[in-house]
C-alpha positions as CSV (number, residue, x, y, z in Angstrom):
1,M,-0.1,-0.1,-0.1
2,F,1.0,3.2,-1.0
3,V,1.5,6.2,1.7
4,G,-1.1,8.0,0.2
5,E,-3.2,5.2,0.3
6,G,-2.8,4.6,3.9
7,I,-3.1,8.2,5.0
8,S,-6.4,8.0,3.0
9,E,-7.6,5.0,5.0
10,M,-6.6,6.4,8.3
11,N,-8.9,8.9,7.6
12,R,-11.9,6.7,6.4
13,K,-11.4,5.6,9.5
14,G,-11.1,8.1,11.5
15,K,-14.5,9.6,10.4
16,M,-16.2,6.3,11.2
17,G,-15.2,6.2,14.7
18,W,-16.5,10.0,15.0
19,L,-19.8,9.1,13.4
20,A,-20.0,5.9,15.6
21,A,-19.3,7.9,18.8
22,T,-21.6,10.4,17.8
23,V,-24.1,8.6,17.3
24,T,-24.1,6.7,20.7
25,A,-23.2,10.1,22.4
26,T,-27.1,10.9,20.9
27,V,-28.5,7.7,21.7
28,L,-27.1,7.8,25.3
29,C,-28.5,11.6,25.7
30,A,-32.0,10.2,24.4
31,T,-32.2,7.7,27.0
32,A,-31.4,9.6,29.6
33,R,-33.7,11.9,28.9
34,S,-36.2,9.7,28.2
35,T,-36.0,8.5,32.2
36,L,-35.3,11.6,33.4
37,L,-38.9,12.0,31.8
38,F,-40.2,8.9,32.5
39,A,-39.1,9.6,36.4
40,Q,-40.9,13.1,36.1
41,E,-44.1,11.4,34.7
42,Q,-44.1,8.9,37.6
43,A,-43.6,11.2,40.1
44,D,-46.5,13.6,39.3
45,E,-48.3,10.4,38.9
46,Q,-47.7,9.4,42.6
47,P,-50.1,11.1,45.1
48,V,-48.4,14.0,46.9
49,R,-46.4,12.7,50.0
50,V,-47.1,15.2,53.2
51,F,-45.1,14.9,56.3
52,L,-47.0,16.5,59.2
53,D,-45.6,18.8,61.6
54,C,-47.7,19.7,64.6
55,Q,-45.5,22.1,67.4
56,G,-46.4,23.9,70.7
57,R,-50.0,24.3,71.7
58,A,-50.6,23.0,68.4
59,L,-50.4,19.6,68.7
60,S,-53.9,19.9,70.9
61,G,-55.7,20.4,67.7
62,C,-53.7,18.0,65.5
63,D,-55.7,14.9,65.4
64,F,-53.3,12.4,63.0
65,D,-55.4,9.2,63.3
66,L,-58.9,11.6,61.7
67,V,-56.5,13.7,59.4
68,R,-55.1,10.6,57.9
69,R,-58.5,9.2,57.4
70,E,-60.5,12.3,56.3
71,I,-57.5,13.1,53.7
72,A,-57.0,10.1,52.2
73,W,-56.0,10.9,49.2
74,V,-52.5,11.8,49.5
75,D,-49.5,9.6,51.0
76,W,-49.0,10.5,54.8
77,V,-44.6,9.8,55.5
78,R,-42.9,9.9,58.3
79,N,-39.8,12.0,57.4
80,R,-39.4,15.4,56.4
81,E,-36.9,14.5,53.6
82,D,-39.4,12.0,51.8
83,A,-42.3,14.3,51.7
84,D,-43.2,16.7,48.6
85,V,-45.2,18.9,51.4
86,H,-44.1,19.9,54.9
87,L,-47.3,20.5,56.7
88,L,-45.9,22.5,59.9
89,V,-48.3,24.1,62.3
90,T,-47.5,26.6,64.9
91,S,-49.7,28.8,67.6
92,T,-50.1,32.1,69.0
93,R,-51.8,32.7,72.4
94,T,-54.6,35.3,71.7
95,G,-57.2,37.1,74.2
96,A,-59.9,34.4,73.2
97,G,-58.2,31.6,72.3
98,T,-55.2,30.3,69.8
99,V,-54.3,31.5,66.1
100,L,-53.0,28.3,64.4
101,E,-50.9,29.2,61.5
102,M,-50.4,26.1,59.2
103,Q,-47.4,26.7,56.7
104,F,-47.4,24.7,53.2
105,I,-44.0,24.7,52.7
106,G,-43.1,22.5,49.0
107,R,-40.2,20.0,48.7
108,G,-38.5,17.8,45.8
109,R,-41.4,18.5,42.9
110,F,-43.2,21.1,44.6
111,E,-40.0,23.3,45.4
112,G,-40.8,27.1,45.8
113,E,-44.3,26.2,45.7
114,D,-45.5,27.7,49.4
115,S,-48.7,28.6,50.7
116,S,-50.2,29.2,54.4
117,L,-53.3,28.9,55.9
118,T,-54.5,30.2,59.2
119,H,-57.4,29.4,61.9
120,A,-58.5,31.2,64.8
121,S,-59.8,29.3,67.7
122,S,-61.7,30.2,70.9
123,S,-61.6,29.0,74.3
124,T,-65.1,27.5,74.3
125,D,-63.7,25.3,71.6
126,T,-64.5,21.7,72.4
127,R,-61.4,19.5,71.4
128,D,-63.7,18.2,68.9
129,E,-64.1,21.1,67.3
130,L,-60.7,22.5,66.5
131,R,-59.5,18.9,65.2
132,R,-62.5,18.8,63.0
133,R,-61.8,22.6,62.0
134,L,-57.9,22.1,61.6
135,T,-58.5,18.6,59.4
136,E,-60.6,21.2,56.7
137,R,-58.3,23.9,56.4
138,F,-55.5,21.0,55.9
139,K,-57.7,19.9,53.1
140,L,-58.1,23.1,51.8
141,G,-54.5,23.9,51.9
142,L,-53.3,20.6,50.5
143,A,-56.0,20.5,47.4
144,G,-53.8,23.0,45.2
145,Y,-51.1,20.4,45.2
146,A,-53.0,17.3,44.9
147,G,-54.6,19.4,41.3
148,A,-51.3,18.2,39.3
149,T,-51.7,15.0,40.3
150,P,-54.6,12.1,39.2
151,A,-56.3,12.7,42.6
152,A,-57.3,16.1,41.1
153,E,-59.8,14.2,38.9
154,R,-61.9,12.7,42.3
155,L,-61.8,15.5,44.0
156,R,-64.9,18.1,44.0
157,V,-64.9,21.6,45.4
158,E,-68.0,21.9,48.0
159,Y,-69.7,25.4,49.7
160,N,-71.9,25.9,52.5
161,A,-73.5,29.2,52.6
162,P,-73.6,30.9,55.8
163,A,-76.6,31.5,57.5
164,A,-78.1,35.0,57.2
165,T,-77.5,36.1,60.6
166,L,-75.6,38.9,62.0
167,A,-71.6,38.1,62.0
168,V,-70.0,39.1,65.9
169,T,-66.7,41.1,64.6
170,P,-64.8,42.8,67.4
171,E,-66.8,46.0,66.3
172,N,-70.2,44.4,67.6
173,D,-68.7,42.2,70.0
174,P,-71.2,42.1,73.0
175,W,-68.2,41.4,75.2
176,N,-65.7,43.8,74.0
177,L,-63.0,41.5,73.9
178,W,-63.0,40.4,77.2
179,V,-63.0,37.1,78.1
180,F,-63.4,35.3,81.9
181,G,-62.8,32.1,83.3
182,V,-63.6,30.3,86.7
183,S,-62.7,26.7,87.4
184,A,-62.5,24.7,90.8
185,G,-61.5,21.0,91.3
186,G,-60.0,18.9,94.1
187,S,-58.5,15.3,94.2
188,A,-58.7,12.2,96.9
189,R,-57.2,9.0,97.4
190,A,-56.2,6.7,100.4
191,Q,-54.8,3.7,100.9
192,S,-54.7,1.6,104.6
193,R,-52.3,4.1,106.4
194,T,-52.1,7.3,104.4
195,S,-54.2,9.8,102.5
196,S,-54.3,12.9,100.9
197,T,-57.1,15.4,99.7
198,S,-56.5,18.7,98.0
199,V,-58.8,21.6,96.5
200,N,-58.1,24.2,94.0
201,G,-60.0,27.0,92.5
202,S,-58.9,29.9,90.2
203,L,-60.6,32.8,88.5
204,S,-59.0,35.0,85.2
205,A,-60.4,37.8,82.7
206,S,-58.3,39.2,80.3
207,R,-58.7,42.0,77.1
208,T,-56.5,41.4,74.2
209,S,-56.2,43.9,71.3
210,E,-53.8,45.5,69.2
211,N,-52.9,48.2,71.5
212,W,-53.5,46.6,74.8
213,K,-53.5,43.4,76.7
214,F,-54.3,43.1,80.0
215,R,-54.5,39.6,82.1
216,W,-55.7,39.3,85.8
217,G,-55.5,36.2,87.7
218,A,-56.2,34.6,91.1
219,R,-55.3,31.0,92.5
220,A,-55.5,28.9,95.6
221,R,-54.9,25.6,96.4
222,Y,-55.1,23.4,99.8
223,S,-53.3,20.6,100.1
224,E,-54.0,17.5,103.0
225,D,-51.4,14.6,103.7
226,D,-51.7,11.9,106.8
227,F,-49.7,9.2,107.5
228,E,-49.6,6.2,109.7
229,F,-46.1,4.8,110.9
230,S,-45.7,1.3,112.1
231,D,-45.9,2.1,115.9
232,G,-49.2,4.0,115.4
233,S,-48.1,7.2,115.4
234,T,-49.1,9.8,112.5
235,T,-48.3,12.8,110.6
236,T,-50.1,15.4,109.0
237,S,-48.7,17.6,106.1
238,L,-50.3,21.2,105.2
239,R,-49.5,23.6,102.3
240,R,-51.4,26.5,101.4
241,T,-50.4,28.8,98.2
242,S,-52.9,31.7,97.4
243,G,-52.5,34.8,94.9
244,T,-53.5,36.7,92.3
245,D,-51.5,38.7,89.6
246,V,-52.2,41.4,86.8
247,L,-50.3,42.0,83.5
248,L,-50.8,45.0,81.6
249,V,-48.7,45.8,78.6
250,R,-49.1,48.7,75.9
251,S,-47.8,47.9,72.2
252,A,-45.1,50.7,71.1
253,G,-44.8,49.5,68.0
254,P,-43.6,46.2,65.8
255,H,-40.5,45.4,67.8
256,W,-41.8,47.4,71.8
257,G,-44.2,46.9,74.6
258,I,-43.9,48.5,77.9
259,G,-46.2,47.8,80.5
260,G,-45.9,45.9,84.3
261,R,-46.8,43.0,86.7
262,A,-48.2,43.3,90.0
263,S,-48.9,40.5,92.7
264,V,-50.0,39.5,95.8
265,T,-49.2,36.0,96.8
266,S,-49.0,34.2,100.1
267,S,-47.1,30.4,100.7
268,T,-46.4,28.3,103.7
269,F,-43.3,26.7,101.4
270,S,-41.8,29.4,101.0
271,N,-42.5,31.3,104.3
272,Q,-44.5,34.2,103.2
273,H,-47.8,35.1,105.0
274,I,-48.5,37.8,102.3
275,R,-46.1,39.6,99.3
276,F,-46.6,42.3,97.7
277,N,-45.0,42.8,94.3
278,I,-44.8,45.5,91.6
279,Q,-42.5,45.5,88.7
280,P,-42.9,48.2,85.8
281,A,-41.0,46.4,82.6
282,V,-40.1,47.2,78.8
283,E,-39.2,44.6,76.3
284,Y,-37.9,44.8,73.2
285,N,-38.3,42.3,70.4
286,I,-35.6,41.7,67.5
287,F,-37.8,39.9,65.0
288,P,-41.4,41.4,64.4
289,Y,-44.1,40.7,66.9
290,A,-46.1,39.7,63.9
291,E,-43.8,36.9,63.6
292,S,-44.0,35.3,66.9
293,S,-45.8,32.2,66.0
294,R,-42.4,30.8,64.0
295,R,-39.5,33.1,66.1
296,Q,-39.2,35.2,69.2
297,F,-35.9,36.9,70.5
298,T,-36.8,39.2,73.6
299,L,-35.1,41.0,75.5
300,Q,-37.0,42.3,78.9
301,Y,-35.7,44.2,82.0
302,R,-38.1,44.6,84.9
303,V,-37.3,46.7,88.3
304,G,-39.3,47.2,91.2
305,S,-40.1,46.5,94.9
306,S,-41.6,43.9,97.1
307,Q,-43.3,44.6,100.8
308,V,-43.1,41.1,102.5
309,Q,-44.8,39.3,106.1
310,Y,-43.1,36.1,106.5
311,D,-44.6,33.4,108.8
312,E,-41.6,33.2,110.9
313,E,-38.5,34.9,111.3
314,T,-35.8,34.4,108.4
315,L,-32.1,33.7,108.4
316,Y,-31.3,37.6,108.3
317,G,-33.7,38.0,111.6
318,V,-36.9,40.0,110.3
319,L,-40.4,39.1,109.9
320,E,-41.5,41.8,107.8
321,E,-38.7,43.8,105.1
322,T,-39.5,46.0,101.7
323,L,-36.9,44.0,98.7
324,Y,-35.9,46.2,95.8
325,E,-34.7,44.2,92.8
326,Q,-34.1,43.9,89.5
327,M,-34.6,41.4,86.3
328,F,-33.3,40.8,83.1
329,T,-34.4,38.2,80.4
330,S,-33.4,37.3,77.3
331,S,-35.5,34.8,75.7
332,L,-35.1,33.0,72.1
333,S,-37.8,30.8,70.8
334,L,-38.0,29.3,67.4
335,Q,-40.4,27.0,65.5
336,Q,-39.0,25.9,61.9
337,P,-39.3,22.9,60.0
338,W,-36.1,21.6,61.3
339,G,-38.0,21.7,65.0
340,S,-38.5,23.8,67.9
341,S,-36.5,24.8,70.4
342,S,-36.6,27.6,73.0
343,L,-33.5,29.4,75.7
344,A,-33.8,31.6,78.1
345,I,-31.2,33.5,80.4
346,T,-32.7,35.3,83.8
347,V,-30.1,37.5,86.0
348,S,-32.1,39.0,89.0
349,N,-30.5,40.8,92.0
350,F,-31.5,42.9,94.8
351,L,-30.5,46.3,94.4
352,D,-29.6,47.2,98.0
353,D,-27.3,43.8,98.1
354,A,-25.8,42.5,94.4
355,G,-24.4,39.7,96.0
356,K,-28.0,38.5,96.4
357,N,-28.7,37.1,93.2
358,R,-30.2,34.4,91.2
359,I,-28.7,33.2,87.3
360,S,-30.6,30.6,85.7
361,V,-30.6,28.9,82.6
362,F,-33.8,27.4,80.9
363,G,-34.0,25.6,77.3
364,N,-36.0,22.5,75.4
365,A,-35.6,21.3,72.0
366,N,-37.3,18.9,69.3
367,V,-35.0,18.7,66.4
368,R,-34.8,16.8,63.9
369,I,-30.9,16.2,63.5
370,V,-30.8,13.4,60.1
371,R,-33.2,11.3,58.2
372,G,-35.2,9.0,61.2
373,L,-32.8,11.1,63.9
374,S,-34.4,13.4,66.4
375,L,-32.8,14.9,69.8
376,S,-35.5,16.4,72.3
377,F,-34.3,17.7,75.3
378,F,-35.9,19.9,78.5
379,G,-33.8,21.7,80.9
380,T,-33.0,24.5,83.4
381,V,-30.3,25.3,85.8
382,A,-29.6,28.0,88.3
383,R,-27.2,29.5,91.0
384,V,-29.2,30.5,93.8
385,R,-27.9,33.1,96.3
386,D,-31.2,35.0,96.9
387,Q,-33.4,32.7,99.6
388,V,-33.9,35.7,101.9
389,F,-37.4,34.1,103.2
390,L,-35.7,30.7,104.5
391,P,-36.5,30.0,108.2
392,R,-34.1,30.8,110.7
393,R,-35.0,27.5,112.5
394,G,-33.8,25.6,109.5
395,A,-36.5,23.0,108.4
396,S,-36.7,19.7,110.2
397,D,-36.8,15.9,108.9
398,E,-40.0,15.7,108.9
399,E,-40.4,19.0,106.7
400,V,-37.9,17.8,104.3
401,L,-39.4,14.4,104.0
402,L,-42.6,15.4,103.3
403,R,-41.3,18.8,101.0
404,Q,-43.2,21.1,103.4
405,R,-40.6,23.8,103.3
406,D,-38.2,25.1,100.8
407,L,-34.7,24.4,101.6
408,Q,-31.3,26.1,101.4
409,T,-29.1,25.3,98.4
410,D,-26.9,26.9,96.3
411,F,-28.1,25.5,93.1
412,N,-30.9,23.6,91.4
413,Y,-31.1,21.9,88.2
414,S,-33.6,19.3,85.8
415,L,-32.6,17.6,82.7
416,N,-34.7,15.2,80.6
417,I,-33.0,14.1,77.5
418,N,-34.1,11.6,74.6
419,L,-32.3,10.5,71.4
420,R,-34.7,9.1,69.3
421,F,-33.9,6.9,66.0
422,T,-37.0,5.4,63.6
423,F,-36.4,3.7,60.1
424,G,-38.6,1.4,58.0
425,S,-41.2,2.5,55.4
426,I,-41.7,5.6,54.6
427,F,-45.5,5.9,54.8
428,N,-47.4,6.4,57.6
429,N,-51.3,6.2,56.6
430,I,-53.0,3.1,58.0
431,V,-54.9,4.0,61.3
432,N,-55.8,1.0,63.7
433,P,-57.3,1.9,67.0
434,R,-57.4,-1.6,68.6
435,F,-56.2,-1.8,72.5
436,D,-55.5,1.5,72.5
437,G,-58.5,2.7,74.8
438,G,-59.5,2.3,78.4
439,G,-58.2,1.7,81.1
440,G,-55.4,-0.7,82.1
441,Q,-53.8,-1.7,79.4
442,V,-50.4,-2.8,78.5
443,F,-47.9,-0.6,76.7
444,F,-45.3,-1.9,75.3
445,F,-43.7,0.8,73.3
446,D,-44.6,4.4,71.5
């Protein structure tokens, strides 16, 4: 073969190889594109996957069994990572009840398609009324996502016209936004050698408007425990507490609140025959108060005085005194798709003696770390230097065992931690309540 013929043959083979490579790449791209389109079509044909996440006081209105029965046209999943829609329900207290905010957060194929609904519940609503109204709101919010799936062909929209009556609004409210409460109760239990009785009662009144918040409450509790020892002797433990307090706050823009608290209390446990306290206060919220259902970061300062009369002479040899004190509290509260958490730090001291002080930290969290793994904890710890009310004589062994008196201490703490890991099926659609009700049942795992 001549050189020229060899070169021509090489060129021809090169062109054939390039053509084959081009055809192969085209086929692969088309196949990949077809696969992606097929996967997308398959995803579009699947029911909407929903993760229900109720936080704080919203838990009382979230009946998951009812929701799964009433909304069977979506798939309920156990983990947020598997969901097309993260349904986050948070709450904010109002003067007459609670406002529940529902955040429909799109994920995956619905990424960026977020929406929200609210429901205002009254303090007079029963739990059944609340859970059914909340379920109806869930249906309304999820219908928009289900409209992009084959389930849309089987969904219908209904409208119930309201009765021709005058709706109650803040403008024609016969109670003028006032809410009142009365409660009373008691308990009794006994065995051969022990018995226990207690009674309690409370009154409350509140009014909340855009500019003012007023709350008043009064409460009393009496408890008595009787014990018989092996030698036939008996002892009785008595505890009495009562008090009334009032809160008045004036809104001062989206970040500020100005007001104060006043109270009158009595407690045998704290050696206080009667205590009068008044504390003006100011609070600043770094986030607007309008976002309080999702996040708050408040800084509050209180200063005031207390006039105290004691049941017994205190460590400092007095039966009554006037105390001047100040308190600063920083509090962060978050309710987000990854979980909920709060942290508060309080520092207080007496103005005439800074050495008599208290520093306390409170925190709780429920956080999803990774798929199936969550951490929850509740804890408080305090350094105590302000127990001026303790009786000089100390506490007897009987009072210590029966917890009749507050005891001298330099600190106190409590802590509860729980780490939970779940795995298995991502779906959570089936409701089977057998053996869940009634008393005396045996619980294995929950």
